[in-house]
N, C-alpha and C positions, 0 to 999 in steps of 0.2 A: 569639813567633810561635805562632799556634794550630795544633793538631795536626789540620789538615784537608788534604785533597787535592781541588782544584778541578777541575770538568769541565763541559763544555758540554752543556746539555740538562736534561731533567726527571729526577727521581728515578725509577729503573727503566730508564733508557736503557742502551744497550750500553756507553757510556762509564762509566756508573755501575758496571756489572758489571765493567768493566776495573779501576776503582778498588778494588772489594771483593776482586777476586782478587789484585791485586798488593800492596795495602796494606790488609789486613783489619783492622789496628789503628787506622786513621785514620778520622776523620769525613769523609764525602763531602759536598762543597759544590757544589750545582748552580748553574750560571751561564748567562746568556742567550746570550752570544756567546763566541767564542774570545778576543777582546780582553778580555772581562770575566774570563775565566779567568786570563789572564796578569796583569791588574791585581790580582786577588785575592791573587797570590803577591807581587807587587812591593810591595803595600801592607801585607802582614803578615796578611791575613785567612786565608790558607792557606800551608802550608809547601811543598806541592808542586802542580804542574799536571799533568793528564793530557790529552794532546792527540793526536787521531788524525792520522796522516799519510797512510796509504794503505790501500786495501782490494783484495783479490785479484780482485774482480769489477769494481769501479768505478774503480780506479786511484787517482791522487793526490787528496787531500782539497783542495778549492779553497782557495786563498789562504794555506794553512798555511805554505808555503816562504817566502812574503813575510813572514809574521809572525815566524817563528822568529828570523831575525837581528835583528829590531828589538825582540825581547821583553826583552832583557837577561838572560834565563835560560839555563841550561846543562842539557844532556840528561844524566841520570844513570842511566837505565834504559830499556829498551824492554819492551813488553808486547804479547801477541797474544791476541786474543779471537775464538773461532769464533762466527759469527753464527748461532745456533740460533733459528729462528722458531717460536713457539708461538701457537696460536689460543686465545683466552680470551674468556669471557663472564661475565655475572652469574651468581652461584650459582644452581643449579636450572634453568638454561637448557640445553636439548638442542641439539645440533648442527643438527638438523633445523629448529629455529626460527629460525636465523639467515638474514637476507636480505642483509646487508652486513657487510663487514669494513673497519675503518679502520686505516690505518697510514701511516708515512712512504712517500712516493712510491717509493723505491727498494726497499721490501720487498715490495710487492704483486706485481711480476713474478716475484719469486724463489719465490713460492708459487703460482704460476699453475696448476700441475697439480692441486694439492689443491682450489683454489677452483673450478676448472672441474668437477671430479669431483662436488662437492656443489652446484653451481649457485649459488654465493655471489658477489655482486658486490663488487669492491674500490672503496674510496673513499679518495682521498688525504687525509692529515692532515699538519699541519706537523711533528708529532713523534709517534712511536709511543707512547712513555711517556706523553706528554701526552694522546693518544687514550684510553689506559687510565684516566688520571685523570678525564677527561671522562665516560666510560662509567660509572665508579663514582658519579659525581655525578648523572648524568641518569637512570640506571636504565632504559635501553632494552633490552627483552628481544630485539628483532630484530637488535640490533647486536653485532658481535663486534670483536676487536681482534687484530692481529698484532704481537707484541712479545716481549720477553724473559720468561723465567720470573720474574725478579726483579721485573718490573712487575706481574705477577699477584700475587706475594707482598705487594708494597707496598700495592696498591690493592684488595685483597681479591676478586680475580677468580678464577673457576675455569678451570683449563686443560682445554680439550676435546681438544686434540691437540698433541703435541710434535714438534719437528724436522721440520716439514712443508716445509722448503725443498726446491726441486727439485735443487739441487746441494749437495754436501757439502764443498765447498772454501772457501766464503766465510769469509774471515778478515780482521780489521782489525788493523793494526799501530799501536800508540800509542807515544808518547814521554813519559816522565816527566821533568819539568823542575823545577829549583830554582835560586835565585840563585847558589849557589856550586858549583863542580865539585871533586871530589876525584880528582885524577890519580894517586893512589897505589893505587887499587883495582885488583885483578885478578880476572877471572872464571874459574870452573872450565871454561867452554866457550869461553874466548877473549874477546877484546875487539873492540868496534866504535868507529870514529871517524867523526864526522859533521862536515862543513865546507862552507862556501860560498866561492866564488872568482869573480873576474872576470879574464879573460885580457887580456893586453896587446894592443894594436891592431897586430899584426904578422902576416904570413903564416904560416899553419899553427901559430898559437900554441897552440890547443887540442890539436892532434896532438902537439906537442912536450911540452906540459904533462903529458899523459897517459902519455908514454913512460916516465917514471920509475917508474910503478907497474908497468908490464909488465916492465921490466928488473930490477926488485927483487923480483918475485914477490908483489906485494901484490894481493890480490883486491878489486876494486871491485865491490860488490854493487848499487849505484845511482849513476846519473848523469842528472840532469835539468836542463834549462835553462828559464829564465823571464825575461821582460823586467822591467827596473827603471827607475823614473823616467819611465815613459811614453815611452821612446825605443826604436826599432826596432834601434838599434845598441848599446845598453848591455844586454848579456846576462849574467846571473848564473847560475851552475851551483851545483847542490846535489849532494853526493856522500856515499855511505856507503862505508867501506872496512873490511876486517877487519884488526884489529891495533891496537896502541897507539903513540901518537907517539914513545914512547921506545924502541920496538923498532928495531933498526938498519935493517932494510929500509924500514920506514914513514918513519923519520927522513930517510933519503936521498931517498925518493920525494917527501916534502913539501918538502924543500929545493929539489929540481928544479922542483916545481910553483911554488914561491914566485918562482923566477926569471922565469917567464913570465906571472906574474900582477900585477895592479894592486892586487888586494885578496884576502886570504886570511884567513878567520876560522873557527877551530874552534868548533863549537857544542856538542860534547860527546864525552866519552870514557867508555864505559860497558860493562858485561858483555854479551856476546853471548848472547842467549836461545836455548836449545837447540831451542825450537819452530821456529826457522828451518829445521831439518832435517826 
């Protein structure tokens, strides 16, 4: 299997930055869709997959929770990337020359204060890193791009202003996945366990299923529901908890959960990233 880590997007995307930060020794493989990322690992074109799951500003990444259980992959690490926005243009272009900046739709409002200050109009692009590549190809002096520093480095653009985002908390959480899990690992800052489940069709099933985590002192950091199979009654839940399934409190809580569920699948057991704090 090739020593690659696959991600969705163009070279220079924030997902590419996550790959470089988390696995600097691996070659980053850009893919068109999340399904393509998963396929690259399953087919041996890459060893790992880097998939975004949530953002502090925009919440859950669409469709990702549906894809994870179907992927056949297991979570082996989590990674956090601060979304720092830089304004870049062609070499030699001054800030005052810019009339418009291009970026993914979600980035433009995050730099609204800076753009308003300089009277620059935002224009939505399919992908910020892709917009940087297009600018390098078309050589438009009146156009700038909002993207990562990595995108400027890759496409030979000049950074006119760094960290122009209006809010300093914007962070994306990624999951690193591979075909096989290693349950023997233990992290210096604790462990995380991620799983999906469907409760049995009995009154108060979810309430009873969650009771085991409370009584055993297990911290659940995420619980989200989403529909499966096109049904309004078939609801699946995605959960993150602190701890390892072999820890006695976690083991007891999962046993109690299993009693009230029709389906329970552990998607990964991995070291807790200290940046959670």
